C-alpha positions in Angstrom: 148.7 176.7 100.3 146.5 174.1 101.8 144.0 176.8 102.4 144.0 177.8 98.5 143.7 173.5 98.3 141.1 173.7 100.9 138.7 176.4 99.1 139.6 175.3 95.6 137.8 171.6 96.6 134.5 172.5 98.5 133.2 173.9 95.7 134.0 170.3 94.0 132.6 168.7 96.8 129.3 170.9 97.6 128.4 169.9 93.0 129.2 165.9 94.0 126.9 165.8 96.5 124.0 167.7 94.6 124.4 165.5 91.5 123.9 162.8 94.0 120.4 164.4 95.7 119.4 165.2 92.0 120.5 161.3 91.0 117.9 160.6 93.9 115.5 162.8 93.3 114.8 161.5 89.5 115.5 157.7 90.8 112.2 158.9 93.4 110.4 160.4 90.8 110.4 157.2 88.4 109.4 155.4 91.0 106.8 157.7 91.7 105.3 157.4 88.1 106.3 153.6 87.9 104.1 153.2 91.4 101.2 155.3 89.7 101.0 153.4 86.0 101.1 150.3 88.0 98.0 151.3 90.7 96.3 153.1 87.3 95.8 149.6 86.0 92.6 147.7 86.3 91.3 144.3 85.4 88.4 144.3 84.7 88.5 141.4 82.6 90.8 138.3 82.5 90.4 135.5 80.1 92.7 133.3 82.5 90.4 134.1 85.6 87.3 133.6 83.7 88.2 130.2 82.5 89.3 128.9 85.7 85.8 130.1 87.2 83.9 128.2 84.5 86.0 125.2 85.3 85.1 125.2 88.9 81.6 125.5 88.6 81.3 123.1 85.8 83.5 120.7 87.4 82.4 120.7 91.3 78.9 119.8 91.0 79.1 115.8 92.6 76.0 115.1 90.2 77.0 116.4 87.1 77.1 114.2 84.4 80.4 114.4 81.8 82.4 112.1 79.1 85.4 111.2 78.7 87.2 109.3 75.8 90.4 107.3 76.9 93.1 107.1 74.8 96.3 104.6 74.1 99.3 106.2 73.3 98.7 106.1 69.4 95.4 108.0 70.6 93.3 105.7 69.4 89.8 105.7 71.5 89.9 102.6 74.2 86.9 103.4 75.7 84.1 106.5 75.5 82.0 106.7 78.5 80.1 109.2 81.0 81.9 110.0 84.7 79.7 111.1 87.0 81.1 114.0 88.8 84.6 114.9 87.9 87.7 113.4 86.6 90.5 112.8 89.7 93.8 112.6 89.7 95.5 109.8 91.5 97.9 111.9 93.6 94.8 114.0 95.1 94.6 113.1 98.5 92.8 114.0 102.0 96.1 113.6 104.3 99.3 115.5 104.0 101.9 114.1 101.8 104.3 115.4 105.0 104.0 114.8 108.6 106.5 116.4 111.3 108.4 114.0 112.8 110.0 114.7 116.9 112.6 112.3 117.8 116.1 110.9 117.0 116.3 110.0 112.6 120.8 108.9 113.6 122.9 111.2 113.6 120.3 114.5 114.6 117.6 114.8 117.1 114.9 117.4 117.0 112.1 118.1 114.6 112.2 116.7 110.5 109.5 116.3 108.2 108.9 113.0 106.8 106.6 111.3 104.1 103.1 110.9 105.5 100.5 108.0 105.1 98.4 107.9 102.5 94.4 107.5 102.8 95.0 103.8 103.2 97.4 104.1 105.1 100.4 103.2 103.2 103.1 104.9 101.8 105.4 105.6 98.6 103.5 106.2 95.4 101.8 105.1 92.8 102.1 105.6 89.1 99.9 108.8 87.6 96.7 107.9 87.2 93.3 109.7 87.0 89.5 108.2 88.5 86.2 108.4 88.6 82.9 107.0 88.2 80.7 106.0 85.4 77.1 107.2 85.8 75.9 103.4 86.5 77.9 103.6 89.2 81.3 101.8 87.9 84.6 103.3 88.8 87.6 103.4 86.4 91.3 104.2 86.9 93.2 105.0 84.0 97.2 106.1 83.9 96.5 107.0 79.7 95.9 109.9 78.5 91.9 111.3 77.9 89.7 113.9 76.4 86.8 114.7 78.7 83.7 117.4 78.3 80.5 118.7 79.9 78.9 117.8 76.6 78.8 114.5 74.4 81.7 113.8 72.4 80.8 112.8 68.1 83.5 109.9 67.2 84.0 109.4 64.1 86.3 105.8 65.3 84.7 103.3 67.5 86.0 103.1 70.8 88.1 98.9 71.8 85.9 98.9 74.5 82.3 99.3 74.5 80.4 98.7 78.2 77.5 96.9 78.6 75.4 97.7 81.8 74.0 94.6 83.9 70.9 94.5 81.9 72.4 94.3 78.2 71.3 98.0 77.3 74.1 100.2 75.8 75.6 102.7 77.0 74.3 106.6 76.4 78.0 106.9 75.2 78.4 103.8 73.0 75.1 105.0 71.6 76.3 108.2 70.3 78.9 106.3 68.8 76.5 104.8 66.8 74.6 107.9 66.1 77.2 109.0 65.0 78.1 106.6 62.6 75.6 106.8 60.8 75.1 110.6 60.2 78.2 109.6 57.9 
């Protein structure tokens, strides 16, 4: 009787193994098709990558003159001026934000990551801001919204602050505001 049961179960075991191999073969075929489809995709043009490259080309020139409108919380222009170089985030550093320290940290001894000093040698963070220099080498730091362009910006609303250079001539940005008013 045991032989009959044994002989009777062998075909089922063989069939189960064949089914398992068949499923694996199908999975391998599907994976090969997916891989071939993925490899057939080529990016000859990509607008996102092109935009990033163009932005880097425009903003990486140290002598480039750009234009910025600094806005208050209501979106009203506060200052419109030229920018020499580019706007820089106040969080950018030439030093590493974290440093590896070896030693005793109270309950443990070993290597630890700790906040590193800022470029000035101080510790801690500051509120977010941008900074830049005007074409007259005036330093400007701003913690609000802004609009930057590599081309002059035409304003319909006069900024609340207008920079006047040392010789009392208006800045090119202020002249552009006046020209925009006269065109209306």
